[in-house]
C-alpha positions in Angstrom: 235.7 101.9 345.9 238.1 101.2 348.8 241.4 102.7 349.4 244.1 100.9 351.4 247.2 102.5 352.6 250.2 100.6 353.9 253.1 102.4 355.6 256.8 101.6 355.6 256.6 99.5 358.8 254.2 97.2 357.1 256.5 96.4 354.2 259.8 96.6 355.8 260.7 93.0 354.8 259.6 90.1 352.5 257.1 88.9 355.2 255.5 92.3 355.2 255.0 92.2 351.5 253.5 88.7 351.8 251.3 90.0 354.6 249.7 92.6 352.2 248.8 89.7 349.9 247.2 87.9 352.8 245.2 91.0 353.7 244.0 91.6 350.2 242.8 88.0 350.0 241.1 88.2 353.3 239.3 91.6 352.8 238.9 91.4 349.0 240.5 93.7 346.5 237.7 94.2 344.0 237.4 97.9 343.2 240.3 98.7 345.4 243.4 101.1 345.1 246.4 100.4 347.3 248.7 103.3 348.3 252.2 102.2 349.6 255.1 104.0 351.4 258.8 103.3 351.1 259.9 100.1 352.7 261.1 100.3 356.4 263.4 103.3 357.0 264.2 103.8 353.3 263.1 107.4 353.4 265.7 108.1 356.1 268.3 106.2 354.0 267.6 108.4 351.0 267.9 111.5 353.1 271.4 110.3 353.8 272.0 109.8 350.1 270.9 113.5 349.6 273.3 114.7 352.3 276.2 112.7 350.7 275.4 114.1 347.3 275.5 117.7 348.5 278.2 117.6 351.3 280.3 114.4 350.9 280.0 113.2 347.2 282.8 110.6 347.8 280.4 108.6 350.1 277.4 108.8 347.7 278.1 105.5 346.0 278.2 103.6 349.4 275.0 105.2 350.6 273.2 104.2 347.4 274.7 100.6 347.6 273.3 100.2 351.1 269.8 100.9 349.8 270.2 98.5 346.8 271.5 95.8 349.2 268.5 96.3 351.5 266.0 95.9 348.7 267.9 93.1 347.1 267.5 91.0 350.2 263.7 91.6 350.0 263.7 90.7 346.3 265.6 87.5 346.6 263.2 86.4 349.4 260.2 87.1 347.4 261.3 85.9 343.9 263.2 82.6 343.6 263.9 83.2 339.9 266.6 85.8 339.7 265.8 86.4 336.1 262.4 87.8 337.1 261.6 91.1 335.4 261.3 92.8 338.7 265.1 92.7 339.2 265.6 94.7 336.0 262.8 97.1 336.7 264.2 97.9 340.1 267.7 98.2 338.6 266.3 100.8 336.1 265.0 103.0 338.9 268.5 103.1 340.4 269.8 104.0 337.0 267.3 106.9 336.8 268.6 108.1 340.2 272.2 108.0 339.1 271.3 109.9 336.0 269.7 112.6 338.0 272.8 113.0 340.1 275.0 113.2 337.1 272.8 115.6 335.2 271.3 117.9 337.9 272.3 121.6 337.7 270.1 122.9 340.5 271.6 124.0 343.8 268.1 124.1 345.4 268.2 121.6 348.3 264.4 121.3 348.4 264.2 120.6 344.6 266.9 118.0 344.9 265.2 116.4 347.9 261.9 115.9 346.1 263.6 114.5 343.0 265.5 111.9 345.0 263.4 111.0 348.0 260.6 109.5 346.1 262.6 106.6 344.8 261.8 104.7 348.0 258.1 104.6 347.0 258.8 103.9 343.4 261.0 100.9 344.3 258.6 99.5 347.0 255.6 99.6 344.8 257.4 98.1 341.9 258.4 95.1 344.0 254.9 94.8 345.6 253.1 95.0 342.3 255.3 92.3 340.8 254.9 90.1 343.8 251.1 90.4 343.9 251.0 89.4 340.2 253.3 86.5 341.1 250.8 85.2 343.7 247.8 85.6 341.3 246.5 89.0 342.6 246.4 90.7 339.2 247.1 94.5 339.5 248.2 97.5 337.6 251.2 99.6 338.8 250.5 103.3 338.5 252.9 106.3 338.7 251.2 108.7 341.2 253.1 111.6 339.7 250.9 111.4 336.6 247.8 111.6 338.8 248.3 114.0 341.7 249.4 117.5 340.5 250.7 120.2 342.8 252.4 123.7 342.9 256.3 124.0 343.1 256.5 124.2 346.9 258.9 121.4 347.2 258.8 119.1 350.2 255.4 120.4 351.2 253.5 120.9 347.9 250.0 122.2 347.6 247.6 120.0 345.7 246.0 121.5 342.5 242.6 119.8 343.0 241.1 120.6 339.7 244.0 119.1 337.6 244.3 116.2 340.1 240.6 115.4 339.8 240.8 115.4 336.0 244.0 113.2 336.0 242.5 110.6 338.5 239.1 110.5 336.7 240.8 109.8 333.4 243.5 107.5 334.8 241.8 105.0 337.1 239.9 101.9 335.9 237.6 101.0 338.8 237.5 97.3 337.6 241.2 96.8 338.2 243.3 96.6 341.4 245.9 99.5 341.4 249.2 99.7 343.3 250.6 103.3 343.6 252.9 105.4 345.7 252.0 107.6 348.6 253.8 110.9 349.4 254.6 111.8 345.8 253.1 114.1 343.2 254.4 116.3 340.4 254.2 120.0 339.4 253.1 121.4 336.0 256.6 120.8 334.6 256.4 117.1 335.7 259.1 117.5 338.3 258.5 115.4 341.3 257.0 117.0 344.3 256.2 115.7 347.9 253.3 116.3 350.1 255.1 116.6 353.3 256.9 114.0 355.5 254.5 111.1 356.3 252.3 112.3 353.5 251.1 108.9 352.2 248.0 109.0 354.3 247.2 112.3 352.6 247.8 110.6 349.2 245.2 108.0 350.1 242.7 110.7 351.1 243.3 112.5 347.9 242.5 109.4 345.9 239.4 108.7 348.1 238.1 112.2 347.5 238.5 112.2 343.8 237.2 108.6 343.4 234.3 109.1 345.8 235.5 106.2 347.7 233.4 104.5 350.4 236.3 104.2 352.9 239.9 104.6 353.5 241.8 102.0 355.6 245.4 102.9 357.0 247.2 99.8 358.0 249.6 100.5 360.8 251.9 98.6 363.3 249.6 99.7 366.1 246.0 98.4 366.9 244.5 101.8 365.7 244.6 105.3 367.0 245.9 105.3 370.6 245.6 108.1 373.1 249.4 108.5 373.0 252.4 107.3 371.2 253.5 104.1 372.9 257.1 104.9 372.1 257.0 107.8 374.4 254.1 107.3 376.8 253.3 104.2 378.9 249.8 102.6 379.5 248.3 103.8 376.2 244.7 103.1 375.3 243.0 102.3 372.0 240.5 104.9 370.9 237.7 102.9 369.3 235.9 105.7 367.5 236.1 109.5 367.0 234.6 112.2 364.9 236.4 114.0 362.0 236.6 117.0 364.2 238.4 115.2 367.1 240.7 113.5 364.5 241.5 116.9 363.0 242.2 118.4 366.4 244.6 115.5 367.3 246.4 115.6 364.0 246.6 119.4 364.3 248.5 119.1 367.5 250.8 116.5 366.1 249.3 113.1 366.7 251.5 110.9 364.4 249.0 108.2 363.5 246.9 110.3 361.1 248.6 112.9 358.9 247.3 116.5 359.5 246.1 117.0 355.9 244.4 113.6 355.6 241.1 114.4 357.3 239.8 117.5 355.4 239.1 115.7 352.1 237.5 112.8 353.9 235.3 115.0 355.9 234.1 117.0 352.9 232.7 113.9 351.4 232.0 112.0 354.7 234.3 109.1 353.7 234.8 106.8 356.5 238.4 106.3 357.8 239.6 103.0 359.5 243.0 102.8 361.3 243.8 99.1 361.7 246.7 96.8 362.6 248.3 94.9 359.8 249.7 92.6 362.5 246.1 91.7 363.7 243.9 92.7 360.8 240.7 91.1 362.1 240.5 93.5 365.0 238.2 96.6 364.5 240.9 99.2 365.1 239.6 102.9 365.2 236.8 104.2 363.1 236.6 108.0 362.2 233.4 109.3 360.8 230.8 112.0 361.0 229.3 112.6 364.5 231.2 109.9 366.5 232.1 111.0 369.9 235.5 110.1 371.2 235.2 106.7 372.8 236.6 106.1 375.3 236.9 109.7 376.3 240.3 109.8 378.0 243.2 112.3 378.0 245.2 112.1 374.8 248.9 112.9 374.9 250.9 114.4 372.0 254.6 115.2 371.8 256.4 117.3 369.2 260.3 117.3 369.6 262.9 119.5 368.2 261.0 122.7 368.5 262.3 126.2 368.8 260.6 128.7 371.3 261.1 132.3 370.2 260.2 135.1 372.5 259.8 138.7 371.3 259.3 142.0 373.0 259.2 145.6 371.7 262.4 147.6 371.8 260.7 150.6 373.4 258.2 148.6 375.6 255.3 149.7 373.4 252.4 147.3 372.9 252.6 144.3 370.6 249.6 145.0 368.6 248.1 144.1 365.2 250.8 145.8 363.1 253.6 144.0 365.0 251.9 140.6 364.9 251.2 140.9 361.2 254.9 141.6 360.6 256.0 138.7 362.8 253.7 136.2 360.9 254.9 137.7 357.5 258.5 136.7 358.5 257.4 133.3 359.8 255.8 132.6 356.5 258.7 134.0 354.4 261.1 131.7 356.3 258.8 128.6 356.1 258.4 128.2 359.8 255.7 125.9 361.0 253.8 127.5 363.9 252.6 125.1 366.6 251.8 127.4 369.5 251.5 131.2 370.1 251.1 133.3 373.2 251.1 137.1 373.6 250.7 139.7 376.2 250.7 143.5 376.1 254.4 143.8 375.4 255.6 140.3 374.5 254.9 137.6 372.0 256.1 134.0 372.0 255.9 131.4 369.4 257.0 127.7 369.2 258.0 126.7 365.7 259.6 123.9 363.6 262.8 124.9 361.8 262.2 122.3 359.0 263.9 124.4 356.3 266.9 125.5 358.3 266.2 129.1 358.1 266.2 130.0 361.8 269.2 132.2 361.7 267.9 134.3 358.9 264.5 134.7 360.6 266.2 135.7 363.9 268.3 138.3 362.0 265.2 139.9 360.6 263.3 139.9 363.9 266.1 141.5 365.8 265.9 144.5 363.5 262.5 145.3 365.1 262.2 143.4 368.3 264.1 142.2 371.3 264.5 138.5 370.6 265.4 135.4 372.7 265.1 131.8 371.6 265.6 128.3 372.9 266.3 125.5 370.6 265.6 121.7 371.0 262.5 122.3 373.2 259.6 119.8 373.4 255.9 120.7 373.0 253.5 118.5 374.8 249.8 118.7 374.3 246.9 117.0 376.2 243.5 116.9 374.7 240.7 116.3 377.3 243.1 116.9 380.1 242.4 116.4 383.8 244.5 117.2 386.9 246.0 113.8 387.0 247.1 114.1 383.5 248.6 117.4 383.9 250.5 116.5 387.1 251.9 113.4 385.4 253.0 115.3 382.4 254.6 118.1 384.3 256.5 116.0 386.7 260.4 116.5 386.6 260.2 119.0 383.7 261.4 122.6 383.3 258.3 124.4 382.0 259.1 127.4 379.7 255.5 128.2 378.6 252.0 126.9 379.5 248.5 127.4 378.0 245.3 125.9 379.0 242.1 126.0 376.9 238.7 124.4 377.5 239.7 121.0 376.1 243.4 121.3 375.5 246.6 122.1 377.6 250.0 122.7 376.1 253.4 123.1 377.7 256.8 123.9 376.2 259.6 122.2 378.2 263.4 122.1 378.0 
């Protein structure tokens, strides 16, 4: 079985949807499952909806109408008959959303986020499924929330692999093309959960693992995996091939082309991953599989923005030892901080984190009870895999360096 995953950029408009049909016809869709993200910047738009619901409810109606208008433009460009059932099906999804807003009693932001944000994927896959049927690519639409089961860690849920394997094994007919959503899942009570921002790649890997797929292809708006984000760095190069280990290293440090969780299930069953361009689908792109060396072997640059650098020292100048470090990580875990770099000496400890859940102030308050604490917000974390001196000099030029680490294959700096 093959798994295809299309991201938001690939379906940002009617032409993008039509391009999916062309790719399926060109590469075949027998024994295939297609995972699709929300269209364009819809996830951002739904985050704005959530913000309006919580903070400025008078603006909620306008924010939802903007999303309706965006999708309606795509609909009228794909379906000439405005009585087509897809219009009613999409309208029903917006009605479900309105019902949630009117009936919700939970004040939990993360719960609200997950119940709302996934409508982008539900709408996109509904439109795409209907369009493919319209152009004679017969398919079945699946609600991924009935197939991938997780815990209740909203916005970054952990997969229940045993329950998920059972649901997917019983819910997938290999003889039919399926269209389903990335990013989404559900907990034991059938409330929607999400797998982390940009988690659609991970969804594809979950299906591949549970279905023993032969390959996963992630269709992107870039030629494949590049050695740097072309939006940030100039003169980027295509990486033709790499091992699972190398891909996991790059994703761990924040390379945006492959989601950090995507590689583990693929590696466990040695399922080949291709990253290809939906704009030029005949090109080879990047192949990730067992044993492949990085080719070409060039420095790879990664940027993580909007980080927080926290520096700690003991109040009495005693050593920062196992007991202190254990307490620090307990608090980082309690306040859901994603740790991207650590550095310690005899009497100091520094950590670079993401304040995804907006709990920085609470964390700092608890840390200050036991340590001398300083912190710097809005710092950038740069990583170079397979660095050389030219790469280091280029990266450090005209930057204020707050922290620097060098390992055998990896260099990291935190800059303001």
